[in-house]
N, CA, C and O atoms as a Tripos MOL2 file, in Angstrom:
@<TRIPOS>MOLECULE
protein
  312   311    78     0     0
PROTEIN
NO_CHARGES

@<TRIPOS>ATOM
      1 N          80.6520  112.8290  117.6460 N.3       1 MET1
      2 CA         79.9120  111.3290  117.2000 C.3       1 MET1
      3 C          80.2540  111.8870  115.7360 C.2       1 MET1
      4 O          80.1550  113.0220  115.2690 O.2       1 MET1
      5 N          80.7460  110.5310  115.1170 N.am      2 THR2
      6 CA         80.6150  110.5630  113.6720 C.3       2 THR2
      7 C          79.6330  109.7270  113.0160 C.2       2 THR2
      8 O          79.3380  108.6810  113.5960 O.2       2 THR2
      9 N          79.0340  110.0120  111.8400 N.am      3 PHE3
     10 CA         78.0510  109.2280  111.3520 C.3       3 PHE3
     11 C          78.7840  109.5120  109.6820 C.2       3 PHE3
     12 O          79.2930  110.5170  109.1860 O.2       3 PHE3
     13 N          78.5250  107.9780  109.0940 N.am      4 GLU4
     14 CA         78.5740  107.8770  107.5520 C.3       4 GLU4
     15 C          77.7800  107.2890  106.6870 C.2       4 GLU4
     16 O          77.3410  106.1870  107.0150 O.2       4 GLU4
     17 N          77.5010  107.6940  105.7490 N.am      5 THR5
     18 CA         76.2600  107.2090  104.8370 C.3       5 THR5
     19 C          76.8970  107.4880  103.4440 C.2       5 THR5
     20 O          77.7040  108.3840  103.1960 O.2       5 THR5
     21 N          76.4170  106.6040  102.6150 N.am      6 ASP6
     22 CA         76.4290  106.7250  101.1060 C.3       6 ASP6
     23 C          75.4220  107.1270  100.7310 C.2       6 ASP6
     24 O          74.4300  106.8190  101.3920 O.2       6 ASP6
     25 N          75.2170  108.1420   99.2870 N.am      7 THR7
     26 CA         74.0180  108.5860   98.7360 C.3       7 THR7
     27 C          74.5300  109.0720   97.2840 C.2       7 THR7
     28 O          75.7050  108.9300   96.9470 O.2       7 THR7
     29 N          73.8300  109.4900   96.6880 N.am      8 ASN8
     30 CA         73.9710  109.6330   95.1540 C.3       8 ASN8
     31 C          73.5270  111.1210   95.0250 C.2       8 ASN8
     32 O          72.5510  111.6430   95.5650 O.2       8 ASN8
     33 N          74.5310  111.7530   94.1190 N.am      9 ILE9
     34 CA         73.8490  113.2510   93.6120 C.3       9 ILE9
     35 C          72.7580  113.0260   92.6010 C.2       9 ILE9
     36 O          72.7050  112.2590   91.6400 O.2       9 ILE9
     37 N          71.8850  113.9190   93.0870 N.am     10 GLY10
     38 CA         70.6970  113.7930   91.9470 C.3      10 GLY10
     39 C          70.5680  114.8830   90.9970 C.2      10 GLY10
     40 O          71.5290  115.6020   90.7230 O.2      10 GLY10
     41 N          69.1490  115.0680   90.3650 N.am     11 PRO11
     42 CA         69.5350  115.9290   89.2110 C.3      11 PRO11
     43 C          70.0710  117.3000   89.6270 C.2      11 PRO11
     44 O          70.0550  117.7330   90.7800 O.2      11 PRO11
     45 N          70.4830  117.8450   88.6950 N.am     12 GLY12
     46 CA         70.9300  119.4520   88.9710 C.3      12 GLY12
     47 C          72.2750  119.4300   90.4530 C.2      12 GLY12
     48 O          72.6720  120.4660   90.9840 O.2      12 GLY12
     49 N          72.5560  118.5960   90.6890 N.am     13 GLY13
     50 CA         73.7200  118.2530   91.6750 C.3      13 GLY13
     51 C          73.0400  118.5050   93.0170 C.2      13 GLY13
     52 O          73.4780  119.0850   94.0100 O.2      13 GLY13
     53 N          72.2380  118.1110   92.8680 N.am     14 LEU14
     54 CA         71.3870  118.1500   94.4060 C.3      14 LEU14
     55 C          71.7670  116.8850   95.4400 C.2      14 LEU14
     56 O          71.8460  115.7060   95.0950 O.2      14 LEU14
     57 N          71.9610  117.3530   96.6410 N.am     15 LEU15
     58 CA         72.8020  115.9480   97.6940 C.3      15 LEU15
     59 C          71.9820  116.1410   98.5380 C.2      15 LEU15
     60 O          71.9210  117.1560   99.2310 O.2      15 LEU15
     61 N          71.0670  114.9690   98.6040 N.am     16 GLN16
     62 CA         69.5640  115.0750   99.5000 C.3      16 GLN16
     63 C          70.1780  113.5800  100.7290 C.2      16 GLN16
     64 O          70.3120  112.3680  100.5630 O.2      16 GLN16
     65 N          70.3580  114.3240  101.6620 N.am     17 LEU17
     66 CA         70.6440  113.5770  103.0310 C.3      17 LEU17
     67 C          69.0610  113.5600  104.1780 C.2      17 LEU17
     68 O          68.5170  114.5960  104.5590 O.2      17 LEU17
     69 N          68.6640  112.3870  104.4800 N.am     18 ALA18
     70 CA         67.6770  111.9710  105.1900 C.3      18 ALA18
     71 C          67.7130  110.9720  105.8360 C.2      18 ALA18
     72 O          68.2820  109.9330  105.5000 O.2      18 ALA18
     73 N          66.9360  111.2220  107.1330 N.am     19 HIS19
     74 CA         66.7970  109.9770  108.2990 C.3      19 HIS19
     75 C          68.4640  110.1260  109.3240 C.2      19 HIS19
     76 O          68.9080  109.1830  109.9780 O.2      19 HIS19
     77 N          69.1050  111.4220  109.2360 N.am     20 LEU20
     78 CA         70.4900  111.4400  109.9060 C.3      20 LEU20
     79 C          70.0550  111.5490  111.3570 C.2      20 LEU20
     80 O          69.1340  112.2380  111.7970 O.2      20 LEU20
     81 N          71.0940  110.5410  112.1960 N.am     21 PRO21
     82 CA         70.4290  110.1680  113.6100 C.3      21 PRO21
     83 C          70.6510  111.5270  114.4210 C.2      21 PRO21
     84 O          70.8800  111.1560  115.5720 O.2      21 PRO21
     85 N          70.6940  112.9680  114.3750 N.am     22 PHE22
     86 CA         71.0890  113.8150  114.9700 C.3      22 PHE22
     87 C          69.3870  114.9090  115.6590 C.2      22 PHE22
     88 O          68.4010  115.3780  115.0890 O.2      22 PHE22
     89 N          69.6590  114.8890  116.4680 N.am     23 PRO23
     90 CA         68.3230  115.9820  117.0150 C.3      23 PRO23
     91 C          68.2800  117.2380  116.2440 C.2      23 PRO23
     92 O          69.1750  117.9670  115.8170 O.2      23 PRO23
     93 N          66.8730  117.2960  116.1780 N.am     24 GLU24
     94 CA         66.6360  118.7330  115.2560 C.3      24 GLU24
     95 C          67.0150  119.9150  116.0630 C.2      24 GLU24
     96 O          66.6650  120.0230  117.2380 O.2      24 GLU24
     97 N          67.9480  121.0760  115.2560 N.am     25 GLY25
     98 CA         68.5510  122.1370  115.6210 C.3      25 GLY25
     99 C          69.9250  121.8330  115.9740 C.2      25 GLY25
    100 O          70.3670  122.7070  116.7200 O.2      25 GLY25
    101 N          70.8070  120.8710  115.7020 N.am     26 TRP26
    102 CA         72.0880  120.4120  115.8440 C.3      26 TRP26
    103 C          72.9940  121.3200  114.4220 C.2      26 TRP26
    104 O          72.6130  121.3410  113.2520 O.2      26 TRP26
    105 N          73.6980  121.7030  114.7400 N.am     27 GLN27
    106 CA         74.6440  122.1880  113.5350 C.3      27 GLN27
    107 C          75.7700  120.5280  113.4040 C.2      27 GLN27
    108 O          76.2550  119.8030  114.2730 O.2      27 GLN27
    109 N          75.8040  120.4920  111.9620 N.am     28 VAL28
    110 CA         76.8150  119.3640  111.6260 C.3      28 VAL28
    111 C          77.5380  120.0260  110.5030 C.2      28 VAL28
    112 O          77.1170  120.9750  109.8420 O.2      28 VAL28
    113 N          78.7490  119.3700  110.3600 N.am     29 HIS29
    114 CA         79.4980  119.4230  109.4700 C.3      29 HIS29
    115 C          79.6130  118.2400  108.2560 C.2      29 HIS29
    116 O          79.8970  117.0890  108.5880 O.2      29 HIS29
    117 N          79.4150  118.5290  107.0640 N.am     30 VAL30
    118 CA         78.9050  118.0070  106.1600 C.3      30 VAL30
    119 C          80.3990  117.7630  104.8740 C.2      30 VAL30
    120 O          80.7300  118.5600  103.9960 O.2      30 VAL30
    121 N          81.0530  116.3750  105.2060 N.am     31 LYS31
    122 CA         81.9840  116.7950  104.0090 C.3      31 LYS31
    123 C          82.0670  116.0200  103.1130 C.2      31 LYS31
    124 O          82.4010  114.9710  103.6630 O.2      31 LYS31
    125 N          81.9600  115.8060  101.8400 N.am     32 VAL32
    126 CA         81.6810  115.1800  100.5760 C.3      32 VAL32
    127 C          82.7420  114.6720   99.8840 C.2      32 VAL32
    128 O          83.3700  115.4350   99.1500 O.2      32 VAL32
    129 N          83.1050  113.3560   99.9940 N.am     33 GLU33
    130 CA         84.0080  112.6620   99.2280 C.3      33 GLU33
    131 C          83.4660  112.0390   97.8930 C.2      33 GLU33
    132 O          82.5130  111.2610   97.8520 O.2      33 GLU33
    133 N          84.0730  112.4030   96.9730 N.am     34 PRO34
    134 CA         83.5010  111.7240   95.6530 C.3      34 PRO34
    135 C          84.1950  110.5820   95.3600 C.2      34 PRO34
    136 O          85.4240  110.5710   95.4220 O.2      34 PRO34
    137 N          83.5710  109.6410   95.0550 N.am     35 LYS35
    138 CA         83.6770  108.3170   94.5120 C.3      35 LYS35
    139 C          83.5510  107.5420   93.3900 C.2      35 LYS35
    140 O          82.4050  107.1360   93.1960 O.2      35 LYS35
    141 N          84.3340  107.2320   92.6370 N.am     36 PRO36
    142 CA         84.2560  107.0140   90.6900 C.3      36 PRO36
    143 C          83.1160  105.8030   91.1370 C.2      36 PRO36
    144 O          83.0290  104.9360   92.0060 O.2      36 PRO36
    145 N          82.0880  106.4410   89.6790 N.am     37 GLN37
    146 CA         81.1610  105.2090   90.0920 C.3      37 GLN37
    147 C          81.5780  103.9410   89.1920 C.2      37 GLN37
    148 O          82.2890  103.7840   88.2000 O.2      37 GLN37
    149 N          80.6320  102.9400   90.1870 N.am     38 GLY38
    150 CA         81.5520  101.4770   89.7670 C.3      38 GLY38
    151 C          82.3060  101.1700   90.9090 C.2      38 GLY38
    152 O          82.6820  100.0130   91.0950 O.2      38 GLY38
    153 N          82.5810  102.1100   91.7280 N.am     39 ALA39
    154 CA         83.6810  101.7190   93.0600 C.3      39 ALA39
    155 C          83.0790  100.7670   93.7210 C.2      39 ALA39
    156 O          81.8740  100.9660   93.8710 O.2      39 ALA39
    157 N          83.4510   99.9020   94.1230 N.am     40 ARG40
    158 CA         83.2030   98.9310   95.0550 C.3      40 ARG40
    159 C          83.1610   99.2990   96.3360 C.2      40 ARG40
    160 O          84.1690   99.8580   96.7670 O.2      40 ARG40
    161 N          81.9590   99.0780   97.3000 N.am     41 GLN41
    162 CA         82.1970   99.4710   98.8360 C.3      41 GLN41
    163 C          82.7600   98.2890   99.0450 C.2      41 GLN41
    164 O          82.4940   97.2650   98.4160 O.2      41 GLN41
    165 N          83.5470   98.3960   99.9250 N.am     42 ARG42
    166 CA         84.2740   97.4780  101.3300 C.3      42 ARG42
    167 C          83.0870   96.9160  102.2320 C.2      42 ARG42
    168 O          82.3110   97.7000  102.7780 O.2      42 ARG42
    169 N          82.9980   95.8850  102.3380 N.am     43 ASN43
    170 CA         81.9170   95.3490  103.4200 C.3      43 ASN43
    171 C          82.5660   94.8070  104.5920 C.2      43 ASN43
    172 O          81.8470   94.2450  105.4170 O.2      43 ASN43
    173 N          84.1150   94.9050  104.8490 N.am     44 GLY44
    174 CA         84.9600   94.3670  106.0580 C.3      44 GLY44
    175 C          85.7510   93.2250  105.5000 C.2      44 GLY44
    176 O          85.8960   93.0620  104.2880 O.2      44 GLY44
    177 N          86.1690   92.5810  106.2510 N.am     45 PHE45
    178 CA         87.0770   91.4010  106.2220 C.3      45 PHE45
    179 C          86.5390   90.2680  106.2300 C.2      45 PHE45
    180 O          85.5590   90.0640  106.9470 O.2      45 PHE45
    181 N          87.1130   89.2150  105.3700 N.am     46 ALA46
    182 CA         86.6900   87.9450  105.5490 C.3      46 ALA46
    183 C          87.9510   87.0750  106.3140 C.2      46 ALA46
    184 O          89.1310   86.9090  106.0060 O.2      46 ALA46
    185 N          87.2200   86.6600  107.3250 N.am     47 PHE47
    186 CA         88.3520   86.0110  108.5360 C.3      47 PHE47
    187 C          88.5950   84.7460  107.8620 C.2      47 PHE47
    188 O          87.6970   84.1550  107.2610 O.2      47 PHE47
    189 N          89.8090   84.3100  107.9480 N.am     48 GLY48
    190 CA         90.2460   82.9520  107.5930 C.3      48 GLY48
    191 C          90.9720   82.8990  106.3100 C.2      48 GLY48
    192 O          91.6220   81.9060  105.9840 O.2      48 GLY48
    193 N          90.8650   84.0130  105.5370 N.am     49 LEU49
    194 CA         91.6160   84.2270  104.3670 C.3      49 LEU49
    195 C          92.7150   83.5130  104.3210 C.2      49 LEU49
    196 O          92.9150   82.6170  103.5010 O.2      49 LEU49
    197 N          93.3280   83.7920  105.0150 N.am     50 HIS50
    198 CA         94.9450   83.7110  105.2250 C.3      50 HIS50
    199 C          95.4970   82.6040  105.9210 C.2      50 HIS50
    200 O          96.7000   82.3450  105.9010 O.2      50 HIS50
    201 N          94.3720   81.7380  106.7310 N.am     51 ALA51
    202 CA         94.7320   80.7560  107.5560 C.3      51 ALA51
    203 C          95.9580   80.2460  107.1360 C.2      51 ALA51
    204 O          96.1640   80.3910  105.9310 O.2      51 ALA51
    205 N          97.0820   79.5340  107.9560 N.am     52 GLY52
    206 CA         98.1170   78.6390  107.6520 C.3      52 GLY52
    207 C          99.1840   79.6040  107.0940 C.2      52 GLY52
    208 O         100.2890   79.0760  106.9700 O.2      52 GLY52
    209 N          99.1230   80.5520  106.8270 N.am     53 MET53
    210 CA         99.8940   80.9620  106.0840 C.3      53 MET53
    211 C         101.3320   81.8070  106.9270 C.2      53 MET53
    212 O         102.3680   82.2190  106.4060 O.2      53 MET53
    213 N         100.8660   81.8590  108.5140 N.am     54 VAL54
    214 CA        101.8730   82.2960  109.2840 C.3      54 VAL54
    215 C         101.9570   81.3960  110.5400 C.2      54 VAL54
    216 O         100.9050   80.9770  111.0210 O.2      54 VAL54
    217 N         103.0180   81.1080  111.0410 N.am     55 GLU55
    218 CA        103.3270   80.2850  112.0190 C.3      55 GLU55
    219 C         103.8080   81.1540  113.1550 C.2      55 GLU55
    220 O         104.5920   82.0820  112.9560 O.2      55 GLU55
    221 N         103.3740   80.8740  114.2460 N.am     56 ILE56
    222 CA        103.9300   81.7190  115.2980 C.3      56 ILE56
    223 C         104.7200   80.7650  116.3380 C.2      56 ILE56
    224 O         104.3430   79.7090  116.8480 O.2      56 ILE56
    225 N         105.7330   81.3540  116.4650 N.am     57 PRO57
    226 CA        106.9510   80.4050  117.3370 C.3      57 PRO57
    227 C         106.0920   79.9190  118.9200 C.2      57 PRO57
    228 O         105.0590   80.4200  119.3650 O.2      57 PRO57
    229 N         106.6280   79.1950  119.3120 N.am     58 ALA58
    230 CA        106.1160   78.8180  120.7650 C.3      58 ALA58
    231 C         106.5790   79.5380  121.7660 C.2      58 ALA58
    232 O         106.0970   79.4110  122.8910 O.2      58 ALA58
    233 N         107.7550   80.5470  121.4570 N.am     59 ASP59
    234 CA        108.1340   81.5150  122.5040 C.3      59 ASP59
    235 C         107.7290   82.7550  122.2880 C.2      59 ASP59
    236 O         108.1960   83.5060  123.1450 O.2      59 ASP59
    237 N         106.9730   83.3650  121.4100 N.am     60 PHE60
    238 CA        105.8680   84.2650  121.1290 C.3      60 PHE60
    239 C         105.7640   85.0010  121.9020 C.2      60 PHE60
    240 O         106.2470   86.1150  121.7050 O.2      60 PHE60
    241 N         104.9990   84.6730  123.2930 N.am     61 ASP61
    242 CA        104.7840   85.2430  124.3030 C.3      61 ASP61
    243 C         105.9360   85.7100  125.6930 C.2      61 ASP61
    244 O         105.8560   86.5910  126.5480 O.2      61 ASP61
    245 N         106.6600   84.9730  125.4950 N.am     62 VAL62
    246 CA        108.1170   85.2520  126.8320 C.3      62 VAL62
    247 C         108.8820   86.6850  126.2130 C.2      62 VAL62
    248 O         109.4520   87.1710  125.2360 O.2      62 VAL62
    249 N         108.3920   86.9410  127.6440 N.am     63 PRO63
    250 CA        109.1340   88.6110  128.0840 C.3      63 PRO63
    251 C         110.5880   88.7810  127.1840 C.2      63 PRO63
    252 O         111.4930   87.9500  127.2560 O.2      63 PRO63
    253 N         110.6420   89.9210  126.3860 N.am     64 LEU64
    254 CA        111.6650   90.3720  125.8730 C.3      64 LEU64
    255 C         112.6960   90.8780  126.7380 C.2      64 LEU64
    256 O         112.2650   91.6430  127.6010 O.2      64 LEU64
    257 N         114.2040   90.6240  126.7550 N.am     65 PRO65
    258 CA        115.1840   91.2240  127.7750 C.3      65 PRO65
    259 C         115.0320   92.7250  127.8040 C.2      65 PRO65
    260 O         114.4850   93.3280  126.8800 O.2      65 PRO65
    261 N         115.5770   93.3940  129.0000 N.am     66 ASP66
    262 CA        115.7470   94.5370  129.4220 C.3      66 ASP66
    263 C         116.6980   94.9900  127.7270 C.2      66 ASP66
    264 O         116.4460   95.8670  126.9020 O.2      66 ASP66
    265 N         117.7190   94.0240  127.7630 N.am     67 SER67
    266 CA        118.5890   94.7270  126.5670 C.3      67 SER67
    267 C         118.0340   95.0620  125.3430 C.2      67 SER67
    268 O         118.4800   95.9020  124.5610 O.2      67 SER67
    269 N         116.8530   94.2450  125.1770 N.am     68 PHE68
    270 CA        116.1480   94.4230  123.6500 C.3      68 PHE68
    271 C         115.4600   96.1800  123.8160 C.2      68 PHE68
    272 O         115.6120   97.0860  122.9970 O.2      68 PHE68
    273 N         114.7750   96.2380  125.0050 N.am     69 TRP69
    274 CA        113.9580   97.4250  125.1150 C.3      69 TRP69
    275 C         114.9310   98.7060  125.3640 C.2      69 TRP69
    276 O         114.3770   99.8010  125.2700 O.2      69 TRP69
    277 N         116.1510   98.6920  125.6340 N.am     70 LEU70
    278 CA        117.1170   99.6630  125.9170 C.3      70 LEU70
    279 C         117.7720   99.6310  124.4980 C.2      70 LEU70
    280 O         118.6410  100.5020  124.5440 O.2      70 LEU70
    281 N         117.7800   99.1750  123.5200 N.am     71 GLY71
    282 CA        118.5570   99.1670  122.6450 C.3      71 GLY71
    283 C         120.0530   98.6370  122.6420 C.2      71 GLY71
    284 O         120.9260   98.9890  121.8490 O.2      71 GLY71
    285 N         120.1840   97.7230  123.6770 N.am     72 THR72
    286 CA        121.5930   97.4370  123.9030 C.3      72 THR72
    287 C         122.2630   96.0210  123.1730 C.2      72 THR72
    288 O         123.3860   95.5160  123.1940 O.2      72 THR72
    289 N         120.9870   95.6710  122.5340 N.am     73 GLU73
    290 CA        121.2490   94.1120  122.5080 C.3      73 GLU73
    291 C         122.1550   93.6900  121.3390 C.2      73 GLU73
    292 O         122.1190   94.4450  120.3670 O.2      73 GLU73
    293 N         122.9310   92.6580  121.2630 N.am     74 ALA74
    294 CA        123.9730   92.9780  119.9810 C.3      74 ALA74
    295 C         122.9120   92.3660  118.8810 C.2      74 ALA74
    296 O         122.0160   91.5510  119.0970 O.2      74 ALA74
    297 N         123.2350   92.9300  117.7660 N.am     75 THR75
    298 CA        122.5900   92.8240  116.4450 C.3      75 THR75
    299 C         123.4820   91.6830  115.8620 C.2      75 THR75
    300 O         122.9170   90.5980  115.7270 O.2      75 THR75
    301 N         124.4110   91.7450  115.6040 N.am     76 GLY76
    302 CA        124.8790   90.5590  115.0650 C.3      76 GLY76
    303 C         125.7130   91.0690  113.4280 C.2      76 GLY76
    304 O         126.2750   90.3840  112.5730 O.2      76 GLY76
    305 N         125.5010   92.3260  113.5110 N.am     77 GLN77
    306 CA        126.1410   93.6060  112.3900 C.3      77 GLN77
    307 C         127.1880   94.5320  112.7670 C.2      77 GLN77
    308 O         127.1630   95.2970  113.7310 O.2      77 GLN77
    309 N         128.2090   94.3720  111.8240 N.am     78 ASP78
    310 CA        129.5020   95.1700  112.5030 C.3      78 ASP78
    311 C         129.3290   96.3030  112.1330 C.2      78 ASP78
    312 O         130.1210   97.1870  112.4600 O.2      78 ASP78
@<TRIPOS>BOND
     1     1     2 1
     2     2     3 1
     3     3     4 2
     4     3     5 am
     5     5     6 1
     6     6     7 1
     7     7     8 2
     8     7     9 am
     9     9    10 1
    10    10    11 1
    11    11    12 2
    12    11    13 am
    13    13    14 1
    14    14    15 1
    15    15    16 2
    16    15    17 am
    17    17    18 1
    18    18    19 1
    19    19    20 2
    20    19    21 am
    21    21    22 1
    22    22    23 1
    23    23    24 2
    24    23    25 am
    25    25    26 1
    26    26    27 1
    27    27    28 2
    28    27    29 am
    29    29    30 1
    30    30    31 1
    31    31    32 2
    32    31    33 am
    33    33    34 1
    34    34    35 1
    35    35    36 2
    36    35    37 am
    37    37    38 1
    38    38    39 1
    39    39    40 2
    40    39    41 am
    41    41    42 1
    42    42    43 1
    43    43    44 2
    44    43    45 am
    45    45    46 1
    46    46    47 1
    47    47    48 2
    48    47    49 am
    49    49    50 1
    50    50    51 1
    51    51    52 2
    52    51    53 am
    53    53    54 1
    54    54    55 1
    55    55    56 2
    56    55    57 am
    57    57    58 1
    58    58    59 1
    59    59    60 2
    60    59    61 am
    61    61    62 1
    62    62    63 1
    63    63    64 2
    64    63    65 am
    65    65    66 1
    66    66    67 1
    67    67    68 2
    68    67    69 am
    69    69    70 1
    70    70    71 1
    71    71    72 2
    72    71    73 am
    73    73    74 1
    74    74    75 1
    75    75    76 2
    76    75    77 am
    77    77    78 1
    78    78    79 1
    79    79    80 2
    80    79    81 am
    81    81    82 1
    82    82    83 1
    83    83    84 2
    84    83    85 am
    85    85    86 1
    86    86    87 1
    87    87    88 2
    88    87    89 am
    89    89    90 1
    90    90    91 1
    91    91    92 2
    92    91    93 am
    93    93    94 1
    94    94    95 1
    95    95    96 2
    96    95    97 am
    97    97    98 1
    98    98    99 1
    99    99   100 2
   100    99   101 am
   101   101   102 1
   102   102   103 1
   103   103   104 2
   104   103   105 am
   105   105   106 1
   106   106   107 1
   107   107   108 2
   108   107   109 am
   109   109   110 1
   110   110   111 1
   111   111   112 2
   112   111   113 am
   113   113   114 1
   114   114   115 1
   115   115   116 2
   116   115   117 am
   117   117   118 1
   118   118   119 1
   119   119   120 2
   120   119   121 am
   121   121   122 1
   122   122   123 1
   123   123   124 2
   124   123   125 am
   125   125   126 1
   126   126   127 1
   127   127   128 2
   128   127   129 am
   129   129   130 1
   130   130   131 1
   131   131   132 2
   132   131   133 am
   133   133   134 1
   134   134   135 1
   135   135   136 2
   136   135   137 am
   137   137   138 1
   138   138   139 1
   139   139   140 2
   140   139   141 am
   141   141   142 1
   142   142   143 1
   143   143   144 2
   144   143   145 am
   145   145   146 1
   146   146   147 1
   147   147   148 2
   148   147   149 am
   149   149   150 1
   150   150   151 1
   151   151   152 2
   152   151   153 am
   153   153   154 1
   154   154   155 1
   155   155   156 2
   156   155   157 am
   157   157   158 1
   158   158   159 1
   159   159   160 2
   160   159   161 am
   161   161   162 1
   162   162   163 1
   163   163   164 2
   164   163   165 am
   165   165   166 1
   166   166   167 1
   167   167   168 2
   168   167   169 am
   169   169   170 1
   170   170   171 1
   171   171   172 2
   172   171   173 am
   173   173   174 1
   174   174   175 1
   175   175   176 2
   176   175   177 am
   177   177   178 1
   178   178   179 1
   179   179   180 2
   180   179   181 am
   181   181   182 1
   182   182   183 1
   183   183   184 2
   184   183   185 am
   185   185   186 1
   186   186   187 1
   187   187   188 2
   188   187   189 am
   189   189   190 1
   190   190   191 1
   191   191   192 2
   192   191   193 am
   193   193   194 1
   194   194   195 1
   195   195   196 2
   196   195   197 am
   197   197   198 1
   198   198   199 1
   199   199   200 2
   200   199   201 am
   201   201   202 1
   202   202   203 1
   203   203   204 2
   204   203   205 am
   205   205   206 1
   206   206   207 1
   207   207   208 2
   208   207   209 am
   209   209   210 1
   210   210   211 1
   211   211   212 2
   212   211   213 am
   213   213   214 1
   214   214   215 1
   215   215   216 2
   216   215   217 am
   217   217   218 1
   218   218   219 1
   219   219   220 2
   220   219   221 am
   221   221   222 1
   222   222   223 1
   223   223   224 2
   224   223   225 am
   225   225   226 1
   226   226   227 1
   227   227   228 2
   228   227   229 am
   229   229   230 1
   230   230   231 1
   231   231   232 2
   232   231   233 am
   233   233   234 1
   234   234   235 1
   235   235   236 2
   236   235   237 am
   237   237   238 1
   238   238   239 1
   239   239   240 2
   240   239   241 am
   241   241   242 1
   242   242   243 1
   243   243   244 2
   244   243   245 am
   245   245   246 1
   246   246   247 1
   247   247   248 2
   248   247   249 am
   249   249   250 1
   250   250   251 1
   251   251   252 2
   252   251   253 am
   253   253   254 1
   254   254   255 1
   255   255   256 2
   256   255   257 am
   257   257   258 1
   258   258   259 1
   259   259   260 2
   260   259   261 am
   261   261   262 1
   262   262   263 1
   263   263   264 2
   264   263   265 am
   265   265   266 1
   266   266   267 1
   267   267   268 2
   268   267   269 am
   269   269   270 1
   270   270   271 1
   271   271   272 2
   272   271   273 am
   273   273   274 1
   274   274   275 1
   275   275   276 2
   276   275   277 am
   277   277   278 1
   278   278   279 1
   279   279   280 2
   280   279   281 am
   281   281   282 1
   282   282   283 1
   283   283   284 2
   284   283   285 am
   285   285   286 1
   286   286   287 1
   287   287   288 2
   288   287   289 am
   289   289   290 1
   290   290   291 1
   291   291   292 2
   292   291   293 am
   293   293   294 1
   294   294   295 1
   295   295   296 2
   296   295   297 am
   297   297   298 1
   298   298   299 1
   299   299   300 2
   300   299   301 am
   301   301   302 1
   302   302   303 1
   303   303   304 2
   304   303   305 am
   305   305   306 1
   306   306   307 1
   307   307   308 2
   308   307   309 am
   309   309   310 1
   310   310   311 1
   311   311   312 2
@<TRIPOS>SUBSTRUCTURE
     1 MET1         2 RESIDUE 1 A MET
     2 THR2         6 RESIDUE 1 A THR
     3 PHE3        10 RESIDUE 1 A PHE
     4 GLU4        14 RESIDUE 1 A GLU
     5 THR5        18 RESIDUE 1 A THR
     6 ASP6        22 RESIDUE 1 A ASP
     7 THR7        26 RESIDUE 1 A THR
     8 ASN8        30 RESIDUE 1 A ASN
     9 ILE9        34 RESIDUE 1 A ILE
    10 GLY10       38 RESIDUE 1 A GLY
    11 PRO11       42 RESIDUE 1 A PRO
    12 GLY12       46 RESIDUE 1 A GLY
    13 GLY13       50 RESIDUE 1 A GLY
    14 LEU14       54 RESIDUE 1 A LEU
    15 LEU15       58 RESIDUE 1 A LEU
    16 GLN16       62 RESIDUE 1 A GLN
    17 LEU17       66 RESIDUE 1 A LEU
    18 ALA18       70 RESIDUE 1 A ALA
    19 HIS19       74 RESIDUE 1 A HIS
    20 LEU20       78 RESIDUE 1 A LEU
    21 PRO21       82 RESIDUE 1 A PRO
    22 PHE22       86 RESIDUE 1 A PHE
    23 PRO23       90 RESIDUE 1 A PRO
    24 GLU24       94 RESIDUE 1 A GLU
    25 GLY25       98 RESIDUE 1 A GLY
    26 TRP26      102 RESIDUE 1 A TRP
    27 GLN27      106 RESIDUE 1 A GLN
    28 VAL28      110 RESIDUE 1 A VAL
    29 HIS29      114 RESIDUE 1 A HIS
    30 VAL30      118 RESIDUE 1 A VAL
    31 LYS31      122 RESIDUE 1 A LYS
    32 VAL32      126 RESIDUE 1 A VAL
    33 GLU33      130 RESIDUE 1 A GLU
    34 PRO34      134 RESIDUE 1 A PRO
    35 LYS35      138 RESIDUE 1 A LYS
    36 PRO36      142 RESIDUE 1 A PRO
    37 GLN37      146 RESIDUE 1 A GLN
    38 GLY38      150 RESIDUE 1 A GLY
    39 ALA39      154 RESIDUE 1 A ALA
    40 ARG40      158 RESIDUE 1 A ARG
    41 GLN41      162 RESIDUE 1 A GLN
    42 ARG42      166 RESIDUE 1 A ARG
    43 ASN43      170 RESIDUE 1 A ASN
    44 GLY44      174 RESIDUE 1 A GLY
    45 PHE45      178 RESIDUE 1 A PHE
    46 ALA46      182 RESIDUE 1 A ALA
    47 PHE47      186 RESIDUE 1 A PHE
    48 GLY48      190 RESIDUE 1 A GLY
    49 LEU49      194 RESIDUE 1 A LEU
    50 HIS50      198 RESIDUE 1 A HIS
    51 ALA51      202 RESIDUE 1 A ALA
    52 GLY52      206 RESIDUE 1 A GLY
    53 MET53      210 RESIDUE 1 A MET
    54 VAL54      214 RESIDUE 1 A VAL
    55 GLU55      218 RESIDUE 1 A GLU
    56 ILE56      222 RESIDUE 1 A ILE
    57 PRO57      226 RESIDUE 1 A PRO
    58 ALA58      230 RESIDUE 1 A ALA
    59 ASP59      234 RESIDUE 1 A ASP
    60 PHE60      238 RESIDUE 1 A PHE
    61 ASP61      242 RESIDUE 1 A ASP
    62 VAL62      246 RESIDUE 1 A VAL
    63 PRO63      250 RESIDUE 1 A PRO
    64 LEU64      254 RESIDUE 1 A LEU
    65 PRO65      258 RESIDUE 1 A PRO
    66 ASP66      262 RESIDUE 1 A ASP
    67 SER67      266 RESIDUE 1 A SER
    68 PHE68      270 RESIDUE 1 A PHE
    69 TRP69      274 RESIDUE 1 A TRP
    70 LEU70      278 RESIDUE 1 A LEU
    71 GLY71      282 RESIDUE 1 A GLY
    72 THR72      286 RESIDUE 1 A THR
    73 GLU73      290 RESIDUE 1 A GLU
    74 ALA74      294 RESIDUE 1 A ALA
    75 THR75      298 RESIDUE 1 A THR
    76 GLY76      302 RESIDUE 1 A GLY
    77 GLN77      306 RESIDUE 1 A GLN
    78 ASP78      310 RESIDUE 1 A ASP
């Protein structure tokens, strides 16, 4: 199980983690990765940003020939 959270370093360099979703008595490994002040947190993807920028051919889902998978298909290069 992996749990990630963001927190700030307090006075004297104290790191305080509260409300972790683990039962009392568990041992956990804590990894601290510094993040520059003012760094923006990524909140996911904005769907539709690139709509219409890619055109998928009509034969996209046509099975490829065995020669493609076996590496024997002619590439047109000499």
